[in-house]
C-alpha positions in Angstrom: -7.8 101.7 167.6 -8.0 104.0 170.6 -10.3 103.0 173.4 -11.5 106.5 173.8 -15.1 107.0 172.4 -15.7 110.3 170.7 -18.7 111.8 168.9 -18.8 111.6 165.1 -19.9 114.5 162.9 -22.3 113.7 160.1 -23.7 116.6 157.9 -22.8 119.0 160.7 -24.7 117.1 163.3 -22.8 115.6 166.2 -23.7 112.0 166.6 -23.1 110.7 170.2 -21.2 107.4 170.6 -24.2 105.2 171.4 -25.6 105.8 167.9 -22.5 105.4 165.7 -21.1 102.5 167.6 -24.5 100.6 167.3 -24.6 101.6 163.6 -21.1 100.3 162.9 -22.0 97.1 164.7 -25.2 96.7 162.7 -23.6 98.0 159.5 -26.3 100.8 159.1 -25.9 103.2 156.2 -24.9 106.7 157.3 -28.2 108.2 156.2 -30.1 105.9 158.6 -27.9 107.2 161.5 -28.6 110.7 160.6 -32.4 110.2 160.3 -32.6 108.2 163.6 -30.5 110.7 165.6 -32.0 113.8 164.0 -35.5 112.6 164.9 -34.4 112.0 168.5 -32.6 115.3 168.9 -35.6 117.3 167.8 -37.6 115.9 170.8 -35.1 116.8 173.5 -36.5 119.6 175.7 -34.6 122.9 175.9 -31.9 122.8 178.5 -31.4 119.1 178.4 -28.4 117.4 176.9 -28.9 116.2 173.3 -27.8 112.6 174.1 -29.0 109.1 173.2 -31.5 106.9 175.0 -29.8 104.7 177.6 -31.7 101.7 176.2 -29.2 101.8 173.4 -26.4 101.0 175.8 -25.7 97.4 176.7 -25.2 96.6 180.4 -22.3 94.3 180.5 -23.4 92.6 183.8 -27.1 92.3 183.1 -29.7 91.8 185.8 -29.3 88.1 186.5 -30.2 87.1 190.1 -26.5 86.7 191.0 -25.8 90.3 189.9 -28.8 91.9 191.8 -28.1 89.8 194.9 -24.5 91.0 195.0 -25.5 94.6 194.5 -28.1 94.4 197.2 -25.4 93.8 199.8 -23.9 97.3 199.2 -24.4 100.0 201.8 -23.8 103.7 201.9 -21.0 103.1 204.5 -19.0 100.8 202.2 -19.9 102.4 198.9 -20.3 106.1 199.5 -18.4 107.0 202.7 -16.8 110.0 200.9 -20.3 111.5 200.5 -21.8 110.8 203.9 -20.4 113.9 205.7 -22.3 116.0 203.1 -25.7 114.3 203.7 -27.7 116.2 206.3 -31.4 115.9 207.3 -33.6 117.8 204.9 -31.4 117.5 201.8 -32.9 116.1 198.6 -31.0 113.3 196.8 -31.2 111.7 193.4 -29.4 108.3 193.1 -28.9 107.5 189.4 -28.5 103.9 188.6 -29.8 102.9 192.0 -30.2 99.2 191.2 -31.7 97.1 194.1 -31.7 100.3 196.2 -29.7 99.3 199.3 -27.4 102.4 199.1 -30.3 104.6 198.2 -32.3 103.4 201.2 -29.4 104.3 203.5 -29.4 107.8 202.0 -33.1 108.1 202.8 -32.6 107.2 206.4 -29.7 109.8 206.7 -31.4 112.8 205.1 -35.0 112.2 206.4 -37.3 114.1 206.1 -35.5 115.1 202.9 -36.8 113.4 199.7 -34.7 110.7 198.0 -35.3 109.3 194.5 -33.7 106.3 193.0 -33.6 105.9 189.2 -32.8 102.8 187.2 -33.6 101.7 183.7 -34.6 98.2 184.7 -38.3 97.9 185.8 -37.7 94.6 187.7 -34.9 96.1 189.7 -37.0 99.1 190.5 -39.7 96.7 191.8 -37.2 95.0 194.1 -36.0 98.4 195.4 -39.5 99.6 196.0 -40.1 96.5 198.1 -37.0 97.3 200.1 -38.1 100.9 200.8 -41.5 99.6 202.0 -39.9 97.0 204.2 -37.7 99.6 205.9 -40.6 102.0 206.3 -39.0 104.8 204.3 -41.9 107.1 203.2 -39.4 109.7 202.0 -38.0 107.4 199.3 -39.3 106.4 195.9 -37.9 104.6 192.9 -38.6 105.2 189.2 -37.5 103.9 185.9 -35.4 106.5 184.0 -32.6 107.3 181.7 -29.3 108.9 182.9 -28.9 110.6 179.6 -32.4 112.2 179.8 -33.6 112.6 183.4 -37.2 113.5 183.7 -36.6 116.3 186.1 -36.4 120.1 185.8 -33.1 122.0 186.1 -31.9 122.6 189.6 -34.0 120.0 191.3 -31.8 118.1 193.7 -29.3 119.1 196.5 -27.2 115.9 195.8 -27.0 113.8 192.6 -25.1 110.5 193.1 -24.0 107.6 190.9 -22.2 104.5 192.0 -20.4 102.3 189.4 -22.5 103.5 186.5 -20.3 105.4 184.2 -18.1 102.5 183.2 -21.1 100.8 181.6 -22.0 103.8 179.4 -20.9 104.8 175.9 -21.0 108.5 176.8 -20.1 109.1 180.5 -19.4 112.8 179.9 -23.0 113.3 178.6 -24.3 111.5 181.7 -22.3 113.8 184.0 -23.6 116.8 182.2 -27.2 115.6 182.8 -26.5 115.0 186.4 -25.2 118.5 186.7 -28.3 119.9 185.0 -30.7 118.5 187.7 -28.4 119.5 190.6 -29.3 122.9 192.2 -26.9 125.8 192.8 -24.8 125.0 195.8 -25.5 121.3 195.4 -23.2 118.3 195.0 -22.4 115.8 192.3 -21.0 112.6 193.8 -19.6 109.8 191.7 -17.7 106.6 192.5 -16.2 104.4 189.8 -14.4 101.1 189.7 -11.3 100.5 187.6 -11.0 97.0 186.3 -7.5 97.4 185.0 -6.4 98.4 188.4 -7.8 95.4 190.2 -5.3 92.9 191.6 -5.3 89.6 193.3 -3.2 86.8 194.9 -2.4 84.0 194.3 -1.9 84.7 190.6 -4.7 82.6 189.1 -4.8 82.0 185.3 -8.6 81.8 185.4 -8.9 85.2 187.0 -6.5 86.7 184.4 -8.7 85.1 181.6 -11.8 86.5 183.3 -10.3 90.0 183.3 -9.3 89.7 179.6 -12.8 88.6 178.8 -14.4 91.3 180.8 -12.4 94.0 179.1 -13.4 92.6 175.6 -17.1 92.4 176.5 -17.2 95.9 178.0 -15.2 97.5 175.1 -17.4 95.7 172.7 -20.3 97.5 174.2 -18.5 100.8 173.7 -17.9 101.2 177.4 -14.7 102.0 179.4 -14.0 99.3 182.1 -11.0 101.2 183.4 -13.2 104.1 184.3 -11.7 105.1 187.7 -8.5 106.6 186.3 -10.6 108.7 183.8 -13.2 110.0 186.3 -11.6 113.3 187.0 -11.0 113.9 183.3 -14.6 113.0 182.4 -15.8 115.4 185.2 -13.7 118.2 183.8 -14.9 117.5 180.2 -18.5 117.8 181.6 -17.8 121.3 182.9 -17.7 120.3 186.6 -15.6 122.5 188.8 -14.5 122.7 192.4 -13.8 118.9 192.2 -12.4 117.0 195.2 -11.0 113.6 194.0 -10.4 110.6 196.3 -10.0 106.9 196.2 -11.1 103.9 198.3 -11.0 100.2 198.0 -13.0 97.0 198.5 -10.9 94.1 199.7 -12.0 90.5 199.6 -9.7 88.4 201.8 -11.5 87.5 205.0 -14.4 85.0 205.1 -17.2 84.9 204.2 -16.5 87.9 201.9 -13.9 86.2 199.8 -15.7 83.0 198.9 -19.0 84.9 198.5 -17.4 87.2 196.0 -15.8 84.3 194.1 -19.0 82.3 194.1 -21.0 85.3 192.8 -18.7 85.9 189.9 -18.5 82.2 189.1 -22.3 82.2 188.8 -22.3 85.4 186.7 -19.7 83.9 184.4 -22.0 80.9 183.6 -25.5 82.4 183.8 -25.6 86.2 183.4 -25.5 88.5 180.5 -21.8 88.3 180.8 -22.0 84.7 179.6 -24.5 85.4 176.9 -22.4 88.2 175.4 -19.2 86.1 175.6 -20.8 83.2 173.7 -22.8 85.3 171.2 -19.7 87.2 170.2 -17.4 84.2 170.0 -15.2 85.5 172.7 -15.4 82.3 174.7 -17.0 78.9 174.4 -18.9 77.0 177.2 -15.8 75.1 178.2 -13.9 78.3 178.6 -16.6 79.8 180.9 -16.8 76.6 183.0 -13.0 76.6 183.4 -12.9 80.3 184.4 -15.9 79.9 186.8 -14.2 76.8 188.5 -10.9 78.7 188.7 -12.7 81.6 190.5 -14.3 79.2 193.0 -10.9 77.5 193.7 -9.3 80.9 194.3 -12.2 81.8 196.6 -11.4 78.7 198.8 -7.7 79.5 199.1 -7.1 80.9 202.6 -4.4 83.1 201.1 -6.7 84.5 198.6 -6.8 88.3 198.4 -8.5 90.6 195.9 -8.6 94.4 195.8 -10.9 96.7 193.9 -9.8 100.3 193.6 -12.5 103.0 193.3 -12.1 106.6 192.2 -14.4 109.2 193.6 -15.3 112.8 193.0 -17.3 115.4 194.8 -18.1 118.4 192.7 -19.7 121.5 194.1 -22.3 123.0 191.7 -22.0 126.7 191.0 -24.2 128.6 188.7 
């Protein structure tokens, strides 16, 4: 079966992937799919993408403390350097999938007095991000719960719309990009950075890390998502109708201390305690002994002074033209 997720047509109605993947998983009759989606589609405001609610998508990582703690270490410098030359004081920014808000807060400092808004679907993470904004005294920054498929903003609202490592968790990344385009104003910028799990590499060759990668791919694809998103980012952007696209790529490298062992320990904790573990066990993709072995192997790799891990990220900057 192809890994590419496409819409399905039922009684002349195009059903986005989130609905039919969930229906197939739960063995729903076709008529239930039609009634559910038709009811939703009729409520979508004019001008917005007729797409599913993000709550239907499963976040492969979940929001365990180990995940949020790791994401909170990210900065605009290490995660959005390709965008920084385009951030100038006074510009308005929407950060979609802002998580604990560390990148978003950096944006707010750079574009002040311009307004910056971070959107995430998880209320607890939004609370964490709001505390961060208050602690840094950023009165031009706010965080709200929201849905990347159905953003609660008018057309042409923001100068910059940004997403970092979000699309590879979605069942319909093209629909998400279309919605990002909708809320960007004429002359604005869409900025997206995506990881590519299949392009990640490491040394020494550790069987536990290979097993982790195989398990991650199965979990993500079981959620209808595309873990090897980076290589597809340009294609998705073009499918979404974006033009004047500038592609690029950068990496994160975990080799020096304390980054290498911190990265390894974080993933070892996720493998045992996060939604990653829950999904692996519930779907019969691994047992507890498997997870413990993989986690221990990750920790052992992290203690190796020769350990080296690279994450490749694809990036796009798209200029918005009416």
